[in-house]
VEXKOL-929934 format. One line per 8 residues: number of its first residue (from 1); their letters; for each residue x, y, z of C-alpha. Coordinates in Angstrom, 1 decimal. Example, Ala and Ser with C-alpha at 12.3 -4.5 7.8 and 13.67 -1.06 7.14 Angstrom:
! VEXKOL-929934
1) AS) 12.3/-4.5/7.8 | 13.7/-1.1/7.1
This chain:
! VEXKOL-929934
1) XXXXXXXX) -18.7/-33.6/-10.1 | -20.0/-33.7/-13.3 | -18.6/-37.5/-15.3 | -19.3/-38.9/-18.3 | -19.3/-42.2/-19.9 | -20.4/-43.5/-23.2 | -20.7/-47.6/-23.3 | -20.3/-49.9/-25.9
9) XXXXXXXX) -24.0/-50.1/-26.4 | -23.9/-46.2/-27.2 | -25.8/-45.1/-24.5 | -24.3/-42.3/-22.6 | -24.2/-41.6/-19.0 | -23.7/-38.4/-17.6 | -23.8/-37.6/-13.6 | -23.4/-34.7/-10.8
17) XXXXXXXX) -22.6/-35.9/-7.7 | -23.9/-33.5/-5.4 | -22.9/-35.3/-1.5 | -24.8/-32.9/0.9 | -28.0/-33.6/-0.6 | -29.9/-36.7/0.4 | -32.3/-37.3/-2.8 | -31.5/-38.3/-6.8
25) XXXXXXXX) -32.9/-37.5/-9.4 | -32.5/-40.0/-12.5 | -33.7/-39.5/-16.1 | -33.4/-41.2/-19.4 | -33.5/-38.6/-22.2 | -34.2/-40.0/-25.5 | -33.0/-38.2/-29.0 | -36.8/-38.4/-30.3
33) XXXXXXXX) -39.5/-35.5/-30.6 | -42.5/-34.7/-32.7 | -40.2/-34.0/-35.6 | -39.3/-36.9/-36.1 | -42.7/-38.2/-37.3 | -44.4/-38.5/-40.3 | -47.5/-36.6/-41.0 | -49.6/-39.9/-40.5
41) XXXXXXXX) -47.9/-40.3/-36.9 | -47.9/-36.8/-35.8 | -48.1/-37.2/-31.8 | -46.6/-40.4/-31.4 | -44.0/-39.2/-29.3 | -46.1/-37.5/-27.1 | -48.3/-40.4/-27.3 | -46.0/-42.7/-26.6
49) XXXXXXXX) -44.5/-41.0/-23.7 | -47.4/-41.3/-22.3 | -47.8/-45.0/-22.7 | -44.3/-45.9/-21.0 | -45.5/-45.0/-17.5 | -48.7/-47.4/-18.2 | -46.2/-50.2/-17.1 | -44.8/-53.3/-18.1
57) XXXXXXXX) -45.2/-57.1/-17.7 | -43.5/-56.5/-13.9 | -44.9/-53.3/-13.5 | -48.6/-51.8/-13.5 | -49.3/-48.2/-14.1 | -50.6/-48.1/-10.6 | -47.4/-50.1/-8.9 | -44.8/-47.5/-10.9
65) XXXXXXXX) -47.3/-44.8/-8.8 | -47.2/-46.6/-5.7 | -43.8/-47.7/-5.3 | -42.5/-44.2/-6.3 | -45.3/-41.9/-3.9 | -44.7/-44.8/-1.1 | -41.0/-43.3/-0.6 | -41.9/-39.9/-0.9
73) XXXXXXXX) -40.7/-39.6/-4.8 | -42.1/-37.9/-7.8 | -42.1/-38.9/-11.4 | -42.9/-37.4/-14.7 | -41.9/-36.9/-18.6 | -42.2/-34.5/-21.3 | -42.2/-34.3/-25.2 | -40.4/-31.7/-27.6
81) XXXXXXXX) -39.7/-31.2/-31.0 | -36.7/-33.0/-31.0 | -36.8/-35.2/-27.7 | -38.3/-36.5/-24.9 | -37.4/-37.0/-21.3 | -38.7/-39.4/-18.4 | -37.4/-38.7/-14.9 | -37.9/-39.9/-11.3
89) XXXXXXXX) -36.9/-38.3/-8.1 | -36.3/-40.2/-4.7 | -34.7/-40.1/-1.3 | -30.8/-41.1/-2.1 | -31.5/-44.7/-0.5 | -33.9/-45.6/-3.3 | -31.8/-45.2/-6.2 | -32.4/-49.0/-7.2
97) XXXXXXXX) -36.2/-48.1/-7.0 | -36.0/-45.7/-9.5 | -33.2/-47.3/-11.6 | -35.2/-50.4/-11.8 | -38.4/-48.7/-12.9 | -36.8/-46.3/-15.7 | -34.7/-48.8/-17.2 | -37.9/-51.5/-17.3
105) XXXXXXXX) -40.5/-49.0/-18.7 | -37.7/-47.6/-21.1 | -37.0/-51.5/-22.6 | -40.0/-53.6/-22.2 | -43.1/-51.3/-21.7 | -45.9/-53.6/-22.6 | -48.6/-51.3/-24.6 | -51.6/-52.9/-23.7
113) XXXXXXXX) -54.2/-52.4/-26.1 | -57.0/-51.3/-23.7 | -54.6/-48.9/-21.9 | -53.6/-47.3/-25.1 | -57.4/-46.8/-25.8 | -58.2/-44.8/-22.5 | -54.4/-43.2/-22.8 | -55.7/-42.0/-26.3
121) XXXXXXXX) -58.7/-40.2/-24.6 | -56.4/-38.8/-21.9 | -54.4/-37.2/-24.8 | -57.8/-35.9/-26.6 | -58.8/-34.2/-23.1 | -55.5/-32.7/-23.4 | -55.9/-31.5/-26.6 | -58.9/-30.0/-25.7
129) XXXXXXXX) -57.8/-28.2/-23.0 | -54.9/-26.8/-25.2 | -57.6/-25.7/-27.4 | -59.5/-23.5/-25.0 | -56.0/-21.6/-24.1 | -56.3/-18.6/-26.9 | -52.5/-17.8/-26.0 | -51.2/-21.9/-26.2
137) XXXXXXXX) -53.1/-21.6/-29.5 | -51.4/-18.1/-30.4 | -48.0/-19.8/-30.0 | -48.7/-23.1/-32.1 | -50.3/-20.8/-34.7 | -46.9/-18.4/-34.7 | -44.8/-21.9/-35.1 | -46.9/-23.0/-37.5
145) XXXXXXXX) -46.5/-19.6/-39.9 | -42.9/-19.7/-39.1 | -42.0/-23.0/-40.1 | -45.0/-23.8/-42.7 | -44.7/-27.3/-44.0 | -41.8/-28.4/-41.8 | -42.2/-31.1/-38.8 | -40.8/-27.8/-36.5
153) XXXXXXXX) -43.8/-26.1/-36.9 | -46.4/-29.3/-36.2 | -47.9/-29.2/-32.7 | -46.0/-31.6/-30.6 | -49.3/-33.0/-28.9 | -50.8/-33.8/-32.4 | -53.9/-33.4/-33.2 | -57.8/-34.9/-33.1
161) XXXXXXXX) -57.5/-36.7/-36.8 | -53.9/-38.1/-35.6 | -53.9/-38.9/-32.0 | -57.7/-40.4/-32.8 | -55.7/-42.8/-35.9 | -52.9/-43.8/-34.3 | -53.0/-47.5/-33.4 | -51.3/-50.0/-30.5
169) XXXXXXXX) -49.0/-51.1/-33.3 | -48.2/-47.8/-34.6 | -46.7/-46.7/-31.4 | -45.0/-49.9/-30.6 | -43.5/-50.1/-33.8 | -42.4/-46.1/-33.2 | -40.6/-47.3/-29.9 | -38.7/-50.7/-31.8
177) XXXXXXXX) -37.5/-47.6/-34.3 | -36.3/-45.0/-32.1 | -35.9/-45.8/-28.7 | -32.4/-47.7/-29.5 | -29.3/-47.0/-27.2 | -27.3/-45.0/-29.3 | -30.2/-42.3/-29.2 | -30.2/-42.5/-25.0
185) XXXXXXXX) -28.7/-40.6/-22.2 | -29.0/-41.4/-18.9 | -28.7/-38.5/-15.9 | -28.6/-38.0/-12.5 | -27.5/-35.8/-10.2 | -27.7/-35.7/-6.0 | -26.3/-38.0/-3.7 | -25.5/-40.9/-6.5
193) XXXXXXXX) -22.0/-42.0/-7.5 | -21.0/-42.4/-11.0 | -20.0/-46.1/-11.7 | -23.2/-46.9/-9.4 | -25.7/-45.3/-12.4 | -23.1/-46.9/-15.0 | -23.8/-50.3/-13.7 | -27.0/-49.8/-12.7
201) XXXXXXXX) -28.6/-48.3/-15.9 | -25.4/-49.4/-18.4 | -27.1/-52.0/-20.0 | -30.2/-50.4/-21.0 | -32.0/-51.7/-23.9 | -29.1/-53.6/-25.2 | -30.8/-57.1/-24.4 | -33.7/-55.4/-26.7
209) XXXXXXXX) -33.2/-53.1/-30.3 | -29.7/-51.8/-29.8 | -27.9/-49.2/-32.4 | -29.1/-46.1/-34.3 | -32.8/-44.5/-34.5 | -33.6/-44.1/-38.0 | -32.2/-40.6/-39.5 | -33.9/-37.5/-39.0
217) XXXXXXXX) -35.8/-36.0/-41.7 | -34.5/-32.8/-42.8 | -37.0/-31.2/-45.3 | -36.2/-27.5/-47.0 | -37.9/-25.0/-44.3 | -39.4/-23.0/-46.7 | -40.4/-19.2/-46.6 | -42.2/-18.0/-43.4
225) XXXXXXXX) -45.9/-16.8/-43.9 | -46.3/-13.4/-42.8 | -49.3/-13.5/-41.2 | -51.6/-16.3/-39.7 | -55.4/-15.7/-37.7 | -57.5/-17.7/-35.8 | -60.6/-16.0/-35.4 | -62.1/-16.4/-31.9
233) XXXXXXXX) -65.0/-14.4/-30.0 | -62.1/-14.0/-27.4 | -62.0/-11.2/-24.4 | -58.5/-10.7/-25.1 | -56.3/-11.0/-28.3 | -53.3/-12.7/-28.2 | -50.5/-11.8/-30.4 | -46.8/-13.1/-31.1
241) XXXXXXXX) -44.2/-11.4/-33.2 | -41.1/-12.8/-34.3 | -38.2/-14.1/-36.6 | -36.9/-16.9/-37.4 | -33.6/-17.6/-35.0 | -30.2/-19.2/-34.0 | -29.3/-22.9/-34.0 | -28.9/-24.5/-31.0
249) XXXXXXXX) -25.2/-24.8/-30.8 | -24.8/-21.1/-32.6 | -21.8/-19.4/-30.3 | -24.0/-16.3/-30.5 | -26.4/-17.6/-28.7 | -24.8/-16.0/-25.6 | -25.2/-12.5/-26.9 | -29.2/-13.8/-28.1
257) XXXXXXXX) -29.5/-14.4/-24.4 | -28.9/-11.0/-23.3 | -30.8/-9.3/-25.9 | -33.8/-11.0/-25.2 | -33.3/-10.3/-21.4 | -33.2/-7.0/-22.5 | -35.9/-7.3/-24.8 | -38.9/-8.7/-22.9
265) XXXXXXXX) -37.2/-10.8/-19.8 | -38.6/-9.3/-17.2 | -40.5/-6.5/-15.1 | -37.3/-4.3/-16.0 | -37.1/-5.0/-19.7 | -38.1/-2.6/-22.2 | -40.8/-4.0/-23.3 | -42.8/-4.6/-20.1
273) XXXXXXXX) -41.9/-0.8/-19.2 | -42.9/0.6/-22.2 | -46.2/-1.3/-22.8 | -47.2/-2.5/-19.7 | -46.0/0.3/-17.1 | -45.9/3.3/-19.5 | -49.2/2.7/-21.2 | -51.2/0.0/-19.5
281) XXXXXXXX) -51.7/-2.1/-23.1 | -51.4/-4.8/-21.5 | -51.2/-7.6/-18.3 | -48.9/-10.0/-20.0 | -46.0/-8.9/-22.3 | -42.8/-10.7/-22.6 | -40.2/-12.2/-25.1 | -38.7/-15.6/-25.8
289) XXXXXXXX) -36.5/-17.9/-27.6 | -36.5/-21.6/-29.1 | -33.5/-23.1/-30.2 | -33.5/-26.5/-32.7 | -30.8/-28.4/-34.2 | -30.5/-26.3/-37.8 | -32.7/-23.0/-36.6 | -34.8/-21.2/-34.1
297) XXXXXXXX) -37.2/-19.0/-33.1 | -37.3/-15.5/-31.7 | -41.0/-14.6/-30.3 | -42.5/-11.2/-29.0 | -46.0/-12.4/-27.0 | -48.5/-9.7/-26.0 | -52.5/-10.3/-24.8 | -54.5/-6.9/-24.6
305) XXXXXXXX) -57.8/-5.8/-26.0 | -58.7/-6.3/-29.5 | -59.3/-2.6/-30.1 | -55.6/-1.9/-29.0 | -53.2/-4.6/-30.4 | -52.6/-1.7/-33.4 | -51.2/0.6/-30.4 | -49.3/-2.4/-29.2
313) XXXXXXXX) -47.7/-3.4/-32.1 | -46.8/0.0/-32.9 | -44.9/0.2/-29.3 | -43.5/-3.2/-29.8 | -42.2/-2.2/-33.7 | -40.7/0.9/-32.1 | -38.3/-1.6/-29.8 | -37.5/-4.0/-32.7
321) XXXXXXXX) -36.4/-1.0/-34.7 | -34.5/0.8/-31.2 | -32.5/-2.2/-31.2 | -31.7/-1.9/-35.0 | -31.1/1.6/-35.1 | -28.8/1.7/-31.9 | -27.2/-1.3/-32.7 | -28.1/-3.3/-30.0
329) XXXXXXXX) -28.6/-2.6/-26.6 | -26.2/0.1/-23.9 | -23.2/-1.1/-21.7 | -25.5/-0.4/-18.7 | -28.2/-2.7/-20.3 | -26.1/-5.2/-21.1 | -23.9/-5.8/-17.6 | -27.7/-5.6/-15.7
337) XXXXXXXX) -28.8/-8.6/-18.4 | -25.6/-10.3/-17.8 | -26.3/-10.1/-14.0 | -29.3/-11.2/-14.2 | -28.7/-14.4/-16.7 | -25.6/-15.2/-14.0 | -28.0/-15.2/-11.0 | -31.0/-17.0/-12.2
345) XXXXXXXX) -28.8/-19.7/-13.2 | -27.5/-20.0/-10.0 | -30.9/-19.9/-8.0 | -32.3/-22.2/-10.9 | -29.5/-25.1/-10.0 | -30.3/-25.2/-6.5 | -32.2/-28.8/-6.4 | -31.0/-32.3/-7.9
353) XXXXXXXX) -33.6/-32.2/-10.9 | -32.7/-29.3/-12.2 | -28.9/-30.0/-12.4 | -30.0/-33.1/-14.3 | -32.7/-31.7/-16.2 | -29.3/-29.2/-17.4 | -26.9/-32.0/-18.1 | -28.8/-34.6/-19.5
361) XXXXXXXX) -30.1/-32.0/-22.2 | -27.1/-30.7/-22.9 | -25.4/-34.0/-23.3 | -28.0/-35.1/-25.4 | -28.4/-32.0/-28.1 | -24.8/-30.5/-27.8 | -22.9/-33.5/-27.1 | -21.3/-31.8/-24.2
369) XXXXXXXX) -22.1/-30.9/-20.6 | -20.1/-27.3/-19.5 | -19.7/-26.5/-16.2 | -21.6/-23.8/-14.3 | -18.4/-21.7/-14.2 | -18.1/-22.0/-18.2 | -21.6/-21.3/-18.6 | -20.7/-18.3/-16.4
377) XXXXXXXX) -17.7/-17.2/-18.4 | -19.3/-17.3/-21.7 | -22.4/-15.2/-20.0 | -19.8/-12.8/-19.2 | -17.7/-12.4/-21.8 | -20.5/-11.3/-24.1 | -19.3/-7.9/-25.4 | -21.5/-5.1/-27.2
385) XXXXXXXX) -20.5/-5.6/-30.8 | -21.6/-9.5/-30.1 | -25.0/-8.1/-29.6 | -25.3/-6.0/-32.0 | -24.1/-8.6/-34.0 | -26.9/-10.7/-33.5 | -29.4/-8.4/-33.7 | -28.3/-7.6/-37.3
393) XXXXXXXX) -29.1/-11.0/-37.9 | -32.3/-11.2/-36.6 | -33.7/-8.2/-37.3 | -32.2/-7.0/-40.3 | -32.4/-10.3/-42.5 | -34.9/-12.2/-41.1 | -38.9/-11.6/-42.1 | -41.0/-11.0/-39.5
401) XXXXXXXX) -44.2/-12.9/-38.6 | -47.1/-12.1/-36.7 | -49.8/-14.7/-35.5 | -52.6/-13.7/-33.7 | -56.1/-15.3/-31.9 | -58.7/-13.0/-31.6 | -62.2/-11.7/-33.0 | -60.5/-10.7/-36.3
409) XXXXXXXX) -59.4/-12.1/-39.4 | -56.1/-11.6/-41.5 | -57.5/-8.4/-42.9 | -57.1/-7.0/-39.6 | -53.2/-7.2/-40.4 | -53.2/-6.2/-44.3 | -50.5/-4.1/-44.2 | -47.8/-6.4/-42.5
417) XXX) -49.6/-8.7/-45.6 | -48.0/-6.8/-48.2 | -44.7/-5.5/-46.6
């Protein structure tokens, strides 16, 4: 039910037909994110994401919102380090409306000066909201320490300074350079016909600037910082401990998924049981992974009282050492992790929107779309040896990084700076 077409313009179209539904999720995925920005344009990708829904010559921001909501639909967008996505979900008979709005905002955004200035204030409020969430700041601090002086380690949203300095011409120029046909994927899922999507959206951007976006900067990643602390008078300490991890297309990513699930992926995980259930050290503790083109990140988060940070870290250290010592996880843990990953995949793909997100992101970032059965086979085929090999790659040769937000400074973690 998945079909793919690459048009002469370079636009890629991927669809998944779900004829039992009465809805369509339609998205445009752009292969540009915050890592493509120069330092003085930091935050431009995210700013641009906001601006595209502000309208075109034919559509005002209010007109877009009223048209979509009048048919019961919804729309949204998001920006990451390596791509940006815009999407609309509507009843299937309103496909033409969704296609018209998306194609127009991608191709012909108006960038009205007064709307740029108004949206700048919205984004600055978004940055302030982020700054008031210490757990979010801990994750941002972790990324900056893991990839110092590299755009992957920079905040997607930008800073007060860079967002304040971005002009209307900066944003419009960034759009012209990056929103080009060979940098676009159109994805649709639901009760929709592939040929219909190709016909309706295939000419996207051909009337404007076709071709490739600028080459992606690839500076040296450099060495990570062992400790990074943001001193704040918080009631809780927010700590992220982790290492650099696998690139997005690495074949070992399937084994890493199992490691993540066993270590900190849910209530049955080792970290949840040891840190929360047995010792009551934290309400929230989990592990996670992120992947980019040439590298990745694996992190463990814990929120605990400042006086209990040392105890919590000792438990986490012991669980990492246990992975190393045992060469991975037990066969029983692996089977349980595989069962969870396969089951959660199935449950996560029950809507047109989730299917569209899967095929759109996969086509854009990997250049292929595996069927669900193929993904399940990849998950089921992971062996204990595969898990042991990825544990050795991550936790034996990689430098550990600790980021913390709380009422202390770096001297509280002096032992980690010198080891």
